[in-house]
N, C-alpha and C positions, 0 to 999 in steps of 0.2 A: 875139408870143406873146399869148395871149389871157390874161386875169385868172383862167382858171380853172385854164390849163396851168401862170402863173403860182404860184400857190397849191400847186398839186398838186408843183411843185418844192420850194417852199420847205418844204411840210410833210413831204413825202418827204425830206429832207433835215435839217430841223431835228427830226425827230424819226425818227433813225436810228443807236440808241446802237450801239456796240462792243460792249457785255457785256449780258447777260441783261433782259429787259423783258416788260412787261405791254403787252395790246395792248387800249386803250379802245374803238376803233372805226375811221371814216374821216371825213375831213373834209367840210364843206359849204360851198357858195358859192350864196347865193340858193335856198337850200330845193334845190340839187341836190346828191347826194353824190358826192364823188370817189371812185369803187371805186380801191382799193389804196393811195390816200392814207393810210396806218395811222398813227394818234397812238398812240403808244407812252411808255410810262414807264418810265425806267433802273431798273432794282430799286436800283441804286446810290444812288441820291438819294431812295428812297422812307423813308429815317429822317429827312427833313428837313421831316416833319410834311404837313398838306394840311386842306382844305377844302374839304365837298362840300354846296353849299347848294342852296335853291329854294323856291318857292311849294309848298305843299301838293297832293299827286298829280302832279307833273312829275316821278317816277323817281330819288328820292334812294335810296331803299334800295334799288335794282337795280341802280345805280350800286357801291353800297356791296357788294352782293351780287359783282357782278360781279370787282370786287376781289380780294374775300376767295378765291374759288373757284380764282383764277388762281396767287394767293399758295401757297395750298395745294396747287396742281399743282407747284409751283417748291421746296416742302418748306419753307415758310414760314409759322408758325402766324399765329393774328390771335386778336384779342380784341374782340367785339361786343357793344355795349351794345342790347338789343332793348327797345326801351321800349314799340314798338307792339305788340309780340308777333306779326311776321310774317317772322322771320328762320330759324325751325328749317328750314323747305325745303331749306334747304343741305343738310340730310342725306340727301335724297332727290334721284335725276337726274329730269329734266326730260320731261315725257312729250311734247315735242316740240310745232307747231303751225306749219302754213304760211305762217302771217305773219311764224314765227320766221327759217323757212329764205327767206323773201322780203328781210328785213333784213339776214339774213348774205349774199348775192347781192350786194346792193347795197355790203356794205362790201368784199366780196372776201375773205371768210373762211369755211372751213370751218365746221359747225354738229356737234358732237358732245357728246351728253348725258352729263352725271355727276354722281354726288354727291360730296362732301368727308366726311372725317371729321370731326364734330362731338362737343363735349362741352355738355351743356346745364347750367348754373349757377344759382343762386338766391343771393341775399343777406336774401330774406323768407320769407314762410310757402309761395311757391311752389314744387312740386315741382322739382328738381334737385342737383345737387351743392352743398352746403354752403360758403361762404365767408364764413371768419369771420379776428377780428384781436382780440387782446389788447389792454387797455388800455397796457400796458408798453410793448409793441410801438410804439404810438403816440409815446408819449414826452411829457414837458410842454409842451414848445415846440409841436409840431402839434396837440395837444389843445387849449391855451388859444387856440389861432388858430381852431380847429374851434368851439370855444366860444363865442368872440367875447368874451373876458373882457377887464377892465381890468388895467393893468401892475399894479397890486397884488396883484388878485386872481390871476393868470399867477404872482406870485410865491410866493403859497398852493400851488397847483396843484404848482410845482418842489418846495417843501417836502414834500409829500404824498408824491413821488415820491424824494425823498431818504430819508423816513424809513421806507418801504416796503423802499428796496434796504438800508439799514442794519440794518433790524428781520428783512429776509428773509420779507417780507409779499409773496407774490403780487398784484399786480394784474390780474385776467383780465376782469372784466366792469365794468358801471356801477355794481352791487350793491357790489363791493368798493371803490370810490373814493367813491361816498358814504357807507360803514361810515367808512373813515378820514377823514373829512372830519368826521365827526358826532362821532368821537371825539376828534378834536383841542381841540373846545370843549367836549367834555364830560368824560366819566371821564379820558382823558388830556390832560387840558390844563395841569395842573403838568409832567407828562412832554415836552410839547411846546415848553412855555414855558422848559425847563431846558435844552432842547439847540437849541433852532430860535428861539426869541422867541415871542414874543405874538402869537397868531392872534387875527385880529377875527371875533365869531359873526356881524356883517351882514355880512362878505367870504364867508365860509362857506356864509352862507344864500344869496348870490345865487349863487355856482357850484353851489348843489344844485339853485336854480330853470335854471339854465341845461341842468343834466345832463336836468333830467325834461323839460325843452322836446325836448331831443334823444331821448329814451326817450320821448315821443310820436309821433314819427316813425318809430319802429319799429328803433331802434338797439341797443336791449337784444337784439333779436337779431343782430345783427352781430357786438357785441362777445362774446368768451367763446374757448371751445377748440373742437374742435383748430383751430389757424390755419393758413390755406391758404399752401401754400408756391408760390411765386410761379414757380419752376422747372415746375411742373407746366403751365405756359401756353403751354409751349416745346416740347410733345412732338409726336413724328412717329410713325404708323402704320407697319405692315410695309412699306407700299410706299414708305414714304419722305415722304411726303406730310404738311404741317404740319396740326396740328387746328385747325378753327375753334371757337373757345370762345365761346359764346351767353351771355351772362348774362340771365336773364328778369328785366325788370323793369317790368312792367306795371301793378303794383301801387303804385309807389310817385313817379308822376306828380306828385301833391298834396304829397311832402315830399322837397323838392329839398335839405334839410339833410343827409338820410341819404345821397343821392346823392351831395353835394358831398364828403361826410365819407367814402365809401366811397372814391370814386375818388382821392382826393388820399393816404388810407391806400395804396392800390395804386400808384400813382406812386410815394410814397416809398418803398416798398418794394422797387418793380423797381429804383429807381435805387440802393439801397443794396446790392440783392443782385448785380445783373449787372455783369461786367465791364466794362472799359472796351473798344470795339472799333476805335476811329478811321475811319476810311475804310474801310468795309469794303464788298466787291463785292454783298452784299445784306442786309436789315435782320434783327435776330435775332426781334422780334416787332413786328407792325402794331396799334395799337388804335385802334378806330372808337367814337367816341363819340357816340350819336346822340341827337337833342334837348339839343345842349350846352348848350344856354341853362339849361338844371338846374344845371349845376354851378355857372354863376356866378350865379343869380338868389339874393337874400337873402345872397351873400358879402359877407365885410367885407373892407375896404381890405387888411387882414393876410394874410386867405386869396388874394386875388387876386394879391398880391404873390408869395405860396408857389408857387400854380398857375403863375404867370409863368415863378420861377426854376426851378422845374422842366420847364417845356417848354423853355426853353435849352438846361438842361444834359444831357438823359435822349437826347439825340440820339446822343452820343456812345456812349452804351450799345448803341446798334445798335434803339433804338426810335421806331419812328414812331407819330404820335398825330394822328388823323385826326377833324376835328369837324364833325358833320352837324346842320345846323340851317336855318331858313326862309330868316335875312337875314344877311349876313356882318356887321350891325350887332349882331347877338347876343352877337358875339365882341369881347371888351375888345381895343384895337389894340393894346397891349403884346403880346398874343397872336396877334393877326391875322399882325402885321410877322413872325411866324418860320414863317408857314407858306410853303411852296414850292410845293404843287401844290393848284391851285384849280380846282375842277369846277363851274360855277355852271349849274344849271338854270333854267327860266326864271322870271319875277317877275312880279307883277301891278300894273298902274298903276290900280288904283280910284280913288285920292285923292290929293291936293295931296302928300301928306306921302310914298305909294309910291312919285312919281314924283321926289322929291326923292331917297328912297334908291336908287332907280334910278341917278341920275347917280352919286351917291357910288359904288355899287357899280361902274358901268361905269369909275372912275377908278383900280382897284385891278389891271386888267390891262392888260399892254403894248399901246403905240398901234397900230394896225395900218391900211394902205391898203385892204383888203381888206373891213373889215366899219365899221358905226357901231356899235360896241358897244352902245350904249344901247337901240339900236332892236332889235337882235336879242337883248336880254335880255329882251323881251318877246313874241317872235314863236317862241323855241322851241318845239317840238312836247314832245309824251310821251318819253322816251328819248332827247332830244338835250340838249345842253350845248354851254356854252364851256368849253374845257379850256387852261389853261397851266400847264405843267409847268416843271422843272429839269432839263437835260441833264446828262451824266455830269460836267463840269464845274462844276454848279454855276448855271449860266447860264441864265435864262428860255428858254424855247421859243416859237416863233409862236404868236399867239393863234389857235385853232382852233375852229368851230363844229363839232360834232360829232355822228354819227349813231352813238348806242352800240350796243356788241353787247349781245346777251339772254345771261341767265345761262344758263347750262350746268343748272342743277339747279332744282327745283321753286322756282315763282314764289308759292304758297301755304304755309300753315302743313301741319304734321305733325298727324296726330288727335292725341287724347290718347292714345289706346293704342299707336301710335306712338312719341309721347313719352313714356310709362311705360317702354317697352319696351329704348329707347334709352338713360334715364336707369339702368334697372336693370342693363344688358350694360357699363357704364363701370367700369373699372378703378377709379376716383376715388370711385364711390361710398361704398363699403366705407371707405376711407381716413377719407372727410371728414363721414360722414353719422351717425357712431358719435356719441351724445351723453356727455361727459365733464363732470365737475364734481367735478373735485379739492378740497382744501382748500386756501382761497385766503385773502386778506386779512378778506375778512367772518365767516368762521368763525372763523378765530385771534383775531380782535377780540372778537367776541361771546363765547367761552369767556373769553377776558382780563376782559371787563367781566364779566360772571358771575362770575367767580372774586374780583373786585375787589368786588363787591356782597355777596360770602359772606363775603369778609375783613371788609368794614363791617358786617355785620350781628354776627358773632360778635365784634368789637371794641365794638359797642354793648351788647351782651348782657353783656360781660366786664364792662364799666364800670359797665352797671346793678347787677350782681353784689356789684363791689366797693363800690359807694354802699351796696347794701341790708345788706352785713355792718358796714360802718363804723356805719349808723345803727342795728343792732342791738347792739354793745357800745358804743354810747354808751345806751342805754336800760338795757342790763346793769350796766354802773357806777354809774347812779342809782339802780337798783331795790337798797335795803338787806336784809339777810339779818335775818330777824323775829326772832331773837335777839339780835341787836345791834342792832335797832330798841328790845327792849323794855329792854334794859340801859343804853341811852343815852336812853333817854326822863326828862323831867324829873321826873315823878312816881316813877318808880325811882330815881332818884339820891336826890331828898327823903325817901323810904322809907328809903333806906342811912343817909342823914346824920341821920336821926331816931333809926332805931338804935343808929348810934355814939354819938349824944349821950347816951342815956341810960346805955348799956353806961358812959362816962367818969365818969358821976356816981357 
């Protein structure tokens, strides 16, 4: 049996799940496509997370696209982080092309163009369905990790949350949090000290600077109401297709703090909200995190630990996380070790550092007699990738150099008009784009401060009035009646005594 026939048999048997699956493409050997040797990913193991990596322009985004649209057809919703702004085309069917037909003929698959139901979302100023969260929903622990504060400062944040809970002060946005911190060392200093102990102004000052740093990255637009309900990420249309939720993030590439804040809050909310699923036949939701290095850039050790913990635990909720990045080394080892599906596009060896990275990347894949993995990594073409998946029992499937299928939807973006119409037609737009600014901690404390100032002014006026009255009484008591003054004068007394003396004679 030739190497070609042997590999064909291994791939066909190794990627032949009993349950439902998606098809990535067909295996290749020495540049030749093994028609019909389909590389399939079982839906059962897609909550085991994954990695899509490769150099710029090698087809990572299109790989993400073909996975998301197939999941949609299976009734599985997905969430896509659109950093480059090139994923909205999933909402429109492909126009087709002879090269697409030629590719699918090699793979041994029919090609049918179709769109997917899409929701366009945003956490910034871009047009879309607004995704927000309140400061209270973050909680003191998660917020402290996002702000990267000291242990002492984290304790103060916990006290602030406790004070707001005890006094029924809603913490909705960052202005609320700043106002409470200012109140704690200002007007409310004695109140805080009596109930919770002394709070240092230097510590609250440091926390306020951290909050301002977060605001400068646009977090003031993310914190507030109305809070996004994560159950709206797992909707299906009337045909039973899962929604592809595209979050537009093209304007936050230079704001990694905001991106990691949003991602961590979303993952934490999903984990706390979704029920346990165990080993279900298919995932509840798949999340694709494009330009994944933005999550880990500038992340503190505590924040990385939090992310790693969530990655480990969230799969039991039926959630799969797929990180999309240029190089696997962009992902911390603790997270990388949790990823069951690995799709590796071509890497470029321009420098000694690149060649070293390629050797390290090759070691992440199962050994195979059919491929020199490090060599294949530099020779893959656009729309080709090395794939290592998990079978339905959680075992690594054979390594397969794969000619990937083409997306069934458009490979370019929607026009501005198409995008606006899509957003306007969504039933979620009215729900989340309404501006809500109800009374919260900032307004309540401001009223309290103003009342305290008014009371202080009144008290001062009262004291001044009392002082003035006392002073006036003192002056009155020392001022004698003119008649008494005359009667008690020395000259008057001498005159009276003289008259009495004469009378006695």
